[in-house]
N, C-alpha and C positions, 0 to 999 in steps of 0.2 A: 111294743114295750112288754117286758115280762110281768106277768101277774105274780110271780113269786116275791115273797118279802125280800127286803134288803137286809143285809147282815153286816154288823160291825163287830169284829172280834179284837178284843184288847189283850195283847200278850202273845208272842210269837214263839212260844216254847212248844213242848210236845202236845199239850191239849189245844192250844190255839191253832198251830200249823195243821195238825190232823184234822181238826174240825174244818178248817178253810178248805183243805184238800178234798175231803169227802163231801162238803157242801157243793163245790164247784163241779165235782164229778157227777153228782146226782142232779144238780140243776145248773147246767151250763150257761143258761141265760140270766141267772141271778147275779145281783150285785153283792159280792163278797169282798169286804175291806178288812185287811189285817193291819193292825197298828202296833208298834212296839217302840221303846225308848231310843234305839239306835238302829243302824243297818243291821240286818240279820247276818249271823245269828248274835243275838244280844248276849254279851258275856256275863251279864248280871243274872240271867235266868238259870234255874236249876238244870234246865235242859242242855245248856252249854257245858261241856266237859271234854276232857281228853278221851275219856272212855267210860262206858257204863256196863254193868253186868246185864246179861240177857239170860234169864233162867226161868224155869217153871217150878223150881223147888221150893214149894210152899207147904207149910203145915196146914194152910187154909185151902180146902178143896176148891172153893169158887174161884179164888185167883189163880190156882194152878191151871184150872180149865181155861180161863181166859188168857193166861200166859202161854199156853200151848198153841192157842189160836194165833196169837201175835208171832210166836217163834217160827211157825211154819212159813210166814211171810218173810221173816229175816233170812230164813235158809233158801227160799225159792223165788221171791218177787225180785225182778231186776232192779227195782228202785232201791232196795235195802240190802240185797245180798252182798254187793261190793264192800260193805262196811262191817260185815259180821264175821267173826272168827270163833269156830267151835274148838276152843282150847280145853274144855272141860272145867270142872269146878270142884274144889274140895272144901268141906267145912269141918273144922275142928270144934267138937261139941262137948258140952258138959251137961246136955239135956237129951231129951228123946225126940228132938226136932227132926234128926235124920231118919229115925224110924217111922215117925209120923208121915214124912214126906214119901217114903217108899210105899206105905200103906195106901196113901192117897193115889199114887200112880197106879196101884193095883185096882182100887175102886173105880178108877176111870178105864181100866182096861188098856192102859197104855204101856207098851214095851219100852223100857228105858235101860240104858247101859249104865246102871248105878248100883252101888253096893255100900255096905258099912264094914269097916275093918277096924281093928284095934290100932292104937298109935304104934305099937312095935311093928306090927304087920305092915302098916302104911310106910313106915320108914325103910322097911326092906324092899318094898316093891317100887317106891317112887324116888328113889336115888338121893344124890348128895345134897340137892338144894335145900332139903329139910333136915339136913344132919343136925343143925344147931337150933332148930325151932324148939320152942318151949311147949311141951306136951303135958307139963304137970297139971293135974286136975282135969285133964281131959278124959271124958268117957269114951269117945269113939271118934272116927273120922268118917264122914259122908263123902263119897266119891260119885260124881256123875259125869261121864265122859261126853254127855250129849249137850251139856250147857256151854255157855261161852260169853263173849262180850262184843261190844260194837264200838266203832269210832264215833263218839257222841256228836261233836260239833260238825264233822263231816257229813253224817247221816242227816242231821237236822237242816243243814244248808241244802242238801240235794232235795230233800222233802219240800222245803220252802220254794226252791226253784221250780219244782214240778207243779206246785199250787199256782205259782204265779204264771208260768207258762200255760196253765189250764185256764187262766182268766181272772185269778185272784189279784186285787190291787193291794200293793204294800206301801205303807207310810211309816217313815221313821220320824216320830215326835213323841216327846214326853207328855203324858196325860196329867192335867191338873185335876179336874173333877169330872164326874158324870153330870149331865144336864137332864132336867125334868121339865115336863109340861105342867100346865096349871092343874091338870087332874092327878099329878103325882107320878104319872108314867115316865119311864126313862126314854129319853129321846136321842141320846148320843154322848158325846164327850166334848169337853173344852181342853184344848192342849195348853201347854205352858207358854207358847207363843201367840195364844189368842185365836186359834183356829178352832171353829166349830165343825165337827164331823158328826153327821146324823145318820140314822138307819132305823128301819122298823124293829129289828131285833138286835140288842146289844148283849154280847156274850163276854163275860169276864173270865179270861183264862190267865189271871193275874198273880196266881201262886202266893208267894209269901207277902206280897203287897196288897192283898185283897182287903184285909181289915183296915188298913190305913186309907186306901181309896174310898171305901164306903163311908168310913167316918169323916173323911175330908169333904166329901160330896153332900152328905146328908146328916150332919151332926145331931139334928133334933129328931130324926126318924129313927127311933129305937128298933122298930121291926125290921129295919135294913141292915142292922149291924151283925157282924159275925158272932159276937157273944159266946165265944168258946168253940164254936162249930169247927173252926180250924185255928191252928197256932203257927206263926212263922218260926221255923226251926232251922238250925245250921248245923252242918258237920264240917270238919276240918280235913282237907286233903293236901297232899304234897307231892312234889315231883322230885325224883333223884335222877341226875344225869350221870351215866356210867360210860366209861371207855369200852371199846369193842371187846377186850379181853374179859372184863367183868360183866358186861352187859348182856352178851349173847345168850347166857343161859336162861335170862329172863324171858326171851321170846318163845321158849319152850315150856315154861311152867303153866299150869292151870291157874285160873282165878282161885286165889287162896283167901278163905274167910276163916279168921281165928275168932271164934265166939266166946272164948273162955277169958275171964278177967285175969291179970289186968291188961292183957293184949288188946282184946275187943276190937278188931279191925281187919283190913284186908289189903292185899296187894294184887294188882292186875298187870299182866304183860302188856307191852305195847309192841307194835310192829317194828321191825328192824329199821334203822335209819336209811334214808334215800341216798346217802353218800357216805363215804368213810370219814368225812370231816364232821359229821354230825354225831352227837352222842346217842346212846341208847337211854330212853327215858322211861322210867318206871313210876307208876302212881301207887301211893299208899292212901288210905282213908280210915279215919277212926269211926267205928260203928257207935257212935254216942252223939245225941243231938242236944243242942243248946238254944236258950231262948234270950231274947233281949227285951225286956219289959219296959214299956214306956207309958207316960201319961199323955193322953190325947186331950188337950185343954178344952177344945170346942165342944166335944161330946162328952167329956168327963169320964171316959173310958180309960182302962189300963189294958194294954195288949202288947204282944210281942210283935216287933217289927225290925226289919233290917236296919243297921245304922244309917243315919242321915248324912254321913261323911261321903265325900266324893267316891264313886264307885263302890259305895257300901263298905269301904275299907277291907274288901274281900282279899286283897293281897297282903294285908298288914295284920295278921292274927296276933292276939296278945301272947305273952310268954306261956301263959297257962295252956292254951290250946296247942302250942308247939310241943309242950311236954307230953300232952295227951297223944299226939301223933308219934312222938318218939317211943312210946310204949308199944305201939303197933309194930313199928320197924325193929326194935330190939326183940320183941316177942317171936316174930316170924324169922328173922334173920339170925337171931341169938348173938352171941359175943361178936361175931364179925361184923354184925349190923351197927355196933357202937361207933364204927370208923366211918359209916356212911352218913353223909349230911344232905339235908334237903336243900335243893337249889331254888325252889319256888313253892309258895303256899297258895292255897285258895280256900276261903270260907264260902261254902255253898249253901244257899238258902232255899227252902221249899215250904210249902203249906202242909201241915200235918193235921189230920183229923183224929179224934179220940179213938176211933176203931181202925184208923188207916184205910177206911173206905173213901172212895173219890166222892166229890160233890159234882154231880151232873144233873141240874135241876133248874126249872124257872124259880125265880125269887118270888115266892108266894104273895108278897105284899107290895110288889112293884111291877106293873104290867110292862112288857117289853124288855125286862132285865132277866138275863139268864147266867148261870155259873157253870164253868167246866174247869174244875181246879182240885186241889187236894191230893196231890201225887204222893204225899207222905213217904217220900224217899224210895218208893218202889214202882212209880208210874212210868218211869221212861221207857222201859221195854215194851210198853203197850202202844208206842207211837204209831205203828202201821195200822191199828185197829181202833183205838179209843175214839177217834173222830166219828166213826160210823154210829157209836152209841150216843154221841152228843147230837148228831144229825137227828137220830130217832127221837130224842127228847124234844128238839125244837120242833119236829113234826107231830108231836104228841102220840108217837107210836112205840115209845120205849116200853119193853116188857114191865108189867106192873111190879114184879119182884125186884127188877133192877132199879126202877124209880124209887121204890121204898128203900132199898139199900143206899142208893146214892142221893137221896132226898135232903132238902134243907133241914128238915126235922126228922130225926130217926132215933132208934133206940141206941143207947150206949151200954152194951152188955159187959163192958169191961175187958173184952177180948181184943183181938186185932190181928191184921195179916202181917204186920211188921212192927210189933209193939216195942221191940228193944230200941227203937229210934224215936220214941216219944220225947219231946224237948222238955225235960224237967230240971235242967241245970241252968242257972242264970249265967251268962257268959261273963258278966263282970265280977262273979265270984270266984273265977278260976284264977 
């Protein structure tokens, strides 16, 4: 029998799957149990998507360094490499973010195929796709040919398969509440169908559902509550299906991020269809986050939480959200974009912290309970590596500087690694 503690990980997104994978690789004899609401990959998770940006282009030096570590695996590891595409990325800016990013690469001594050009020079160099793009109020364009994107759902599925094939147990059940012993320690979970699942260490990788789960589980224990440490935030994304004549050009474009209002969003290329009968599908995303503040009666709290409707109403955004996404499409495609209509929408929820730092920590007021969450709309790219840090936290060997940065209680200095996606707008007000 293994002397290693048993582990129960709630949530099979990036944080949960990466933790399970790294745990079972380090401790092959350990009991590692991964639970999520549906068979994997759960489409309600932020980690499920058509695609995600993979880049190290941060104005924050710390996350640039961590992203470079992850990108090396996206490029080289056989587990991740099949899903990664180095398309390049361009960012249309009205700030100094591009210059700050280049300066950070220099500080780290990293050679990168990146530059900053004027909007006019950019249009000359990068062809007809951007002919109608709105460059008004743009200061410059940051270009990095070393960045790219990954097929999100496919990569997450392969990673989960690898964890299960290595010995992780997966269960598809919806969690009702956490369970506690008489001493207040967390002992496991109770599922909606009445199943008790126990372990020595319970890891919450529950993203946007974290605040509600803690409030439902222990409404009278104020020291267990999120209390602003993270906020459930949502972004609106949409898919456009194009015929081969109009769609082929999108397979060759870089990830395009337009950071200037009113556009504020991005378009990402998708791989060409598998057959001539299938459309070319292109994803747009609005770079603006929204919240859904609700009153939790049992605990007396107010916090943001995904809608309680079936499937969180993620495929049925309100008209205000649709109009916000139209701004992205029309700003990047220009006048021709007004003829392009969205075929599918998705509201994507994530857990956002005030500084966009992750939460990777023991819950200081509850023995046996740990958290690995707070992706803050930039955590997905760290999928290959983030679990190593969670395992170090569980082992008590996480570097003290990281433990402080990713702790339950930490300073909020007003900055952030991804501050433009703080959820400050109520969804109902759109």
